[in-house]
C-alpha positions as CSV (number, residue, x, y, z in Angstrom):
1,M,0.0,0.0,0.0
2,K,2.9,2.3,0.7
3,L,4.0,2.1,-2.9
4,Y,0.6,3.2,-4.1
5,I,0.6,6.2,-1.7
6,L,4.1,7.2,-2.8
7,S,3.0,6.9,-6.5
8,L,0.0,9.1,-5.8
9,G,2.1,11.6,-4.0
10,A,4.6,11.8,-6.9
11,G,1.7,12.3,-9.3
12,L,0.3,15.0,-7.2
13,L,3.7,16.7,-7.0
14,V,4.1,16.6,-10.8
15,G,0.5,18.0,-11.2
16,I,1.3,20.9,-8.8
17,I,4.5,21.6,-10.8
18,Y,2.5,21.5,-14.1
19,S,0.0,24.0,-12.6
20,L,2.7,26.3,-11.3
21,L,4.4,26.3,-14.8
22,N,0.9,26.8,-16.4
23,V,1.3,23.7,-18.7
24,R,-1.1,20.9,-19.4
25,S,-0.2,17.2,-19.1
26,P,1.0,15.7,-22.4
27,A,-2.0,13.4,-22.8
28,P,-5.5,13.2,-21.5
29,P,-5.5,10.9,-18.4
30,L,-7.5,8.1,-19.9
31,V,-5.4,8.1,-23.1
32,A,-2.2,8.0,-21.0
33,L,-3.4,5.1,-18.9
34,I,-4.5,3.1,-21.9
35,G,-1.1,3.7,-23.4
36,L,0.7,2.6,-20.3
37,L,-1.4,-0.6,-20.2
38,G,-0.5,-1.3,-23.8
39,I,3.2,-0.9,-23.0
40,L,2.9,-3.3,-20.0
41,V,1.0,-5.9,-22.0
42,G,3.2,-5.5,-25.1
43,E,6.3,-6.2,-23.0
44,Q,4.8,-9.6,-22.1
45,V,3.7,-10.7,-25.6
46,I,7.1,-12.2,-26.6
47,P,7.9,-14.1,-23.4
48,V,4.3,-15.5,-23.1
49,G,4.2,-16.2,-26.8
50,K,7.4,-18.3,-26.6
51,Q,5.8,-20.3,-23.8
52,L,2.7,-20.8,-25.8
53,L,4.6,-22.0,-28.8
54,N,6.3,-24.6,-26.6
55,G,2.8,-26.0,-25.9
56,T,2.3,-24.5,-22.4
57,A,-1.2,-23.5,-21.3
58,F,-1.9,-19.8,-21.3
59,K,-2.2,-19.5,-17.5
60,T,1.0,-21.5,-17.0
61,A,2.8,-19.4,-19.6
62,C,1.8,-16.2,-17.8
63,N,3.1,-17.6,-14.5
64,A,6.3,-19.0,-16.0
65,S,7.2,-15.6,-17.5
66,D,6.0,-13.6,-14.4
67,A,3.7,-11.7,-16.8
68,T,1.0,-11.2,-14.2
69,Q,3.4,-10.0,-11.6
70,H,5.0,-7.6,-14.1
71,V,1.7,-6.1,-15.3
72,F,-0.2,-5.9,-11.9
73,G,2.7,-5.6,-9.5
74,Q,2.3,-6.4,-5.8
75,L,-1.4,-5.9,-5.2
76,P,-2.6,-4.5,-1.9
77,G,-3.3,-7.2,0.6
78,R,-1.6,-9.9,-1.5
79,Q,1.6,-9.8,0.6
80,A,-0.3,-10.4,3.8
81,A,-2.1,-13.4,2.2
82,E,1.2,-14.8,0.9
83,Q,2.7,-14.5,4.4
84,A,-0.3,-16.2,6.0
85,A,0.0,-19.0,3.4
86,A,3.7,-19.4,4.1
87,E,3.1,-19.6,7.8
88,D,0.4,-22.3,7.3
89,R,2.9,-24.4,5.4
90,V,5.4,-24.3,8.3
């Protein structure tokens, strides 16, 4: 959660600087977010595609290439769930 708060804070700081300089952001927010999503997914096309060509199932290919982790990052609450699962295994 700390990472998300820091990211939001950095975005707010950049927005304030843009406002003080009297400039607009280079792209409308929705367009910029869709572009970022395209970049993230595009980076995973080749690694996942290689796995698929080797006959691996899609879900397994995504896990093997860490595509899901790369695109979504560490989701809030996921770390706590992983720690609880690790403690259960011990």
